[in-house]
C-alpha positions, 0 to 999 in steps of 0.5 A: 499499499502506498502512503494513505490514510485510509478512513476504514468503517467499522460495524456500529454493533453487528459484526456481521455488517464489517465489509470484506473490504474493510477487513482486508484494509486493516490486514494490509495497512502498516499500522492502525490508529484507533479512538480506544485500542481496546475495542479495535482489538476486540475487532481485530481478533474477531477477524484475526488481524495481527497489526501494530495499534496507535492510539488516536483519540480526543485528548492525544490528537495533536500529539498522536496526529503529528506522530501518525503524519510522519509515518504517512509523510515517510511512505507507511499507510495507516487505517483509522477506525473508530468505536462504531462506524465512520471515523471523522464524523463527531471525532477526532478523525476530522482533524487527522483527515485536516492534516493530512489534506494539508500535507498533500498526504492521500486519503479515501476512504472503506465506507461501511455501517451508518448510525446517522443514515440508518435512522434516517431511513428508519425514521418515517420523516421526510428524508429528501434533505435532513441535517446532521446535529451531532451531540449538542453542546453541554455547556447551557449557554452554547446548548441554547444558542445551538437549539434557537438557530434550529427553530426555523429548519425545515429539514429533518434534524439528526442527534446523537445522544448518551443516555444519560443525558437524554432526558435532559435533551428530549426537554430541551428539544421539547421546549425550543421546537414544541412538544407535538413535533414529531420523533423518531428514537433509534436505540441500540441500532443493529444490536441485539436490544435494537429499538425504533419509537416513533412519537412525539418530543412529548410523548418521549420525555414521559417515556423515558421517565419512567423507563431508564434510558439504556444504550446509544440514543439515534433522535431523528426530529421532523422539521417545521413544517412550511406554512402557507403563504410567506414564511415568517422567520423568528424576527418577524414572529418577535416583532408581531409579538411587540406589536399585538402588545403595543396594541394592548393585548396581554403577552400571554394572548400575544404569544398564543396568537403568534404562535398559531400563525408562525408554528415557533413555540408558545414557550420560545416566543414568551421567554424571548419576547420578555427579554425584549 
């Protein structure tokens, strides 16, 4: 193999989804860069592959990335893998790809299982256009800004979430996008306990309040429905609330009327109007 960084997709749960091409690439690469060497070693043992493995993850990506690049520039080939799915998507592989591209090192992809595409296909929601949002920020301020930026998003939205953060995320999404918004929750995709739940944001909170979530989740959420006639952006909706209040209407009533016309959640309009 010539000096190349191979982005090798690995199974997201079912080892039967590992492609023959992916196995061959791991067998022939000079070395493998892994997010978690313990997880990758299990994969290697399953397919009887013996290759040197180096660690490459969020907290060592700068030093490890430079070391990997030096080996690539010297003529070696590297297979980059993550714990599950495609490296470079919501993980530090993105930085290594950029480093290689800037240094003239060839990068190619060995496709395979994808949690995003699998969840969208299962969602029963419009999938001609969708946006992948990954994990929401943990910091409250950044999280709120990200969610508010999605209020007018008309495309289907896809998020990743861990079980211990699921209830907070569902609650925040419901407050910002509206509890009646449709959501498909895909849990443990391709694994033994795979589960797909079709519901709304409001009902999903109730479901997992009484049923502690387990496993990794992909959340697929319906985009904002386009209103008939001219679309009302969020700033215009806020201006409409202010105009009604200036005319003597109570804030609660003004928010309700504009919410019904614009489709924006009442709570979001109310909270923003109070700050105006």
